[in-house]
matplotlib code that plots the C-alpha trace (Angstrom):
import matplotlib.pyplot as plt

x = [6.3, 8.4, 9.3, 5.6, 4.7, 7.5, 6.4, 2.8, 4.0, 6.1, 3.2, 0.9, 3.5, 3.9, 0.1, -0.1, 2.8, 1.0, -2.2, -0.5, 1.2, -2.2, -3.9, -1.1, -1.3, -5.1, -4.7, -2.0, -4.3, -7.2, -5.0, -3.6, -7.1, -8.4, -5.6, -5.8, -9.5, -10.5, -10.6, -7.2, -5.1, -4.2, -7.9, -9.1, -6.5, -7.4, -11.1, -10.4, -8.0, -10.4, -13.1, -10.9, -8.6, -10.2, -9.4, -6.6, -4.7, -4.9, -3.2, 0.3, -0.8, -2.1, 1.1, 3.2, 1.3, 1.6, 5.3, 6.2, 4.3, 6.0, 9.4, 8.4, 7.3, 10.6, 12.5, 10.5, 11.1, 14.8, 14.9, 13.9, 10.9, 13.3, 13.7, 10.3, 11.6, 14.8, 13.0, 9.6, 8.5, 9.2, 5.7, 4.3, 6.7, 5.4, 1.8, 2.5, 4.4, 1.8, -1.1, 0.4, 0.9, -2.7, -4.0, -2.0, -3.4, -7.0, -6.4, -5.2, -8.3, -10.6, -9.1, -8.9, -10.7, -11.3, -9.7, -8.3, -6.7, -3.0, -1.7, 0.5, -2.5, -4.5, -2.0, -2.5, 0.2, 3.0, 4.2, 7.3, 5.4, 2.9, 5.6, 7.5, 4.3, 4.2, 7.1, 5.1, 1.8, 1.2, -1.4, 1.1, 3.7, 1.1, 0.2, 3.8, 4.8, 1.9, 2.0, 5.7, 5.7, 2.3, 3.5, 7.2, 9.0, 11.7, 15.1, 14.0, 16.7, 14.2, 13.3, 14.0, 11.8, 9.0, 9.3, 9.5, 6.2, 4.5, 5.6, 4.6, 1.2, 0.6, 1.6, -0.6, -3.6, -3.2, -3.5, -7.0, -8.3, -7.2, -8.6, -12.0, -11.7, -10.4, -13.2, -15.8, -14.5, -14.3, -17.8, -19.3, -17.7, -19.0, -22.5, -22.5, -21.5, -22.7, -19.7, -21.3, -22.0, -18.4, -17.1, -19.3, -17.8, -14.3, -15.0, -16.6, -13.6, -11.2, -13.1, -12.7, -8.9, -8.7, -10.8, -8.3, -6.0, -8.3, -8.2, -4.4, -4.8, -7.5]
y = [-3.8, -1.6, -4.5, -5.5, -1.9, -1.6, -4.9, -3.8, -0.5, -2.3, -4.6, -1.6, 0.1, -3.1, -3.3, 0.3, -0.3, -3.4, -1.4, 1.5, -0.9, -2.6, 0.7, 1.7, -1.6, -1.2, 2.4, 1.3, -1.5, 0.9, 3.5, 0.9, -0.5, 2.9, 3.4, 0.0, -0.4, 3.1, 3.7, 4.4, 3.3, -0.1, -0.8, 0.2, -1.9, -5.0, -4.6, -4.0, -6.9, -9.2, -8.4, -8.6, -11.5, -13.3, -13.4, -16.1, -14.2, -11.0, -12.5, -11.6, -8.0, -8.2, -9.8, -7.2, -4.3, -5.9, -6.6, -3.4, -1.2, -3.0, -2.2, 1.4, 1.9, 0.6, 2.8, 5.9, 5.0, 4.8, 8.3, 8.2, 10.4, 13.3, 13.4, 15.1, 17.9, 18.2, 18.0, 19.6, 18.9, 15.2, 14.5, 16.2, 14.1, 10.9, 12.0, 12.4, 9.1, 7.2, 8.8, 7.8, 4.2, 4.0, 5.1, 2.4, -0.2, 1.1, 0.5, -3.0, -3.8, -2.3, -4.5, -7.8, -10.8, -12.4, -14.7, -17.0, -14.2, -14.7, -12.0, -9.2, -6.9, -9.5, -10.2, -8.7, -7.0, -9.2, -9.2, -7.2, -4.7, -4.2, -3.8, -1.3, 0.7, 1.6, 3.9, 6.1, 5.7, 9.0, 7.5, 4.9, 7.7, 9.8, 6.9, 5.9, 9.5, 9.8, 6.5, 6.7, 9.9, 9.0, 5.7, 6.2, 8.0, 10.5, 9.6, 6.2, 3.5, 1.0, 3.1, 0.2, -2.2, 0.4, 0.9, -2.8, -3.4, -0.6, -2.0, -5.6, -4.6, -2.4, -5.3, -7.8, -5.5, -4.6, -8.1, -9.0, -5.5, -5.8, -9.4, -7.9, -5.5, -8.2, -10.5, -7.8, -7.4, -11.1, -11.7, -9.0, -10.5, -14.0, -12.7, -11.1, -14.0, -12.7, -11.4, -8.0, -7.7, -8.7, -6.1, -3.5, -4.6, -4.3, -0.8, 0.1, -1.2, 0.5, 3.7, 3.4, 2.8, 5.9, 7.8, 7.1, 9.4, 12.3, 11.3, 11.8, 15.5, 16.3]
z = [67.1, 64.8, 62.6, 62.3, 61.6, 58.9, 57.4, 57.1, 55.6, 53.0, 52.1, 51.7, 49.5, 47.4, 47.0, 45.8, 43.4, 41.9, 41.7, 39.9, 37.4, 36.7, 36.1, 33.7, 31.8, 31.4, 30.3, 27.8, 26.5, 26.0, 24.3, 21.9, 21.3, 20.4, 18.0, 16.3, 16.1, 14.8, 11.0, 9.4, 6.5, 8.0, 8.8, 5.4, 3.7, 5.9, 5.1, 1.4, 1.2, 3.0, 0.6, -2.5, -1.6, 1.3, 5.0, 4.8, 2.0, 4.1, 7.1, 5.9, 5.7, 9.3, 10.6, 8.7, 10.4, 13.9, 13.6, 11.7, 14.2, 17.1, 15.6, 14.9, 18.5, 19.8, 17.3, 18.4, 22.1, 21.5, 20.0, 16.4, 17.1, 17.6, 13.8, 13.6, 15.8, 13.8, 10.4, 10.8, 7.2, 7.5, 8.5, 5.3, 3.2, 4.9, 4.3, 0.5, 0.2, 2.2, 0.2, -3.1, -1.9, -0.6, -3.9, -5.6, -3.2, -3.8, -7.5, -6.9, -4.7, -7.3, -10.0, -8.0, -9.4, -6.0, -3.4, -6.1, -8.2, -8.9, -11.2, -10.0, -9.7, -7.8, -5.0, -1.6, 0.4, 1.6, 5.2, 4.3, 2.2, 5.1, 7.7, 5.5, 4.9, 8.6, 8.0, 5.6, 7.4, 9.2, 11.6, 12.7, 13.4, 15.2, 17.5, 18.2, 18.9, 21.3, 23.1, 24.1, 26.1, 27.6, 29.2, 29.8, 32.6, 31.7, 33.1, 34.3, 34.3, 32.9, 29.9, 27.5, 29.4, 29.4, 25.7, 25.1, 27.1, 25.2, 21.8, 22.6, 24.0, 20.9, 18.5, 20.3, 20.3, 16.6, 15.3, 16.5, 15.6, 12.0, 11.9, 12.7, 9.8, 7.4, 8.6, 7.9, 4.4, 3.8, 5.2, 3.0, -0.1, 0.7, 1.3, -2.2, -4.4, -7.8, -9.9, -10.4, -6.6, -5.8, -8.2, -6.4, -3.1, -4.5, -5.7, -2.3, -0.4, -2.8, -2.3, 1.5, 1.1, -1.1, 1.3, 4.1, 2.2, 3.0, 6.7, 6.7, 5.9, 8.4]

ax = plt.figure().add_subplot(projection="3d")
ax.plot(x, y, z, "-o")
ax.set_aspect("equal")
plt.show()
């Protein structure tokens, strides 16, 4: 009878453990979804690039964000986030650097000729440029610094596994969210086929990218 009782107890504990992990994964997914889908520099760039260069030419930018942010989350989880405690003004430096780059991207989008453009001004962000941009993107830092302590256990032996799961889930969620923004920009540009209308769309998308600079300082 004792064996049967212990067996039932173990099964119950196992079920509770699985349920707890499932709740944590769902919570992590929702947290990552909120961070990736809500307006921010990456979203505005995807929408603007989709409108100015087309959805297909924007895919490298989307891949770059997804991969770059995944790497950032791992780095923060492994201790890089402590830099913000050691160097309090680092966040302000990142804001300024990120803002200047966003204004440059807004200028490129405003001057883009369309999906077929091929000059230096008319080229969207590459995968590498987009991945590197995450390191000067204050919103990316804010999410990474928030998501790690929220979903890891201090002193746990499996801390690397926990960080890896968080990073992978974040990267997977980011990709389709940015595709939605890029698709929106591309669809808007296709609906407005007149050159003058396309130019207005480019200006509008560029203005949204530039406006994301203001969001960084709110």
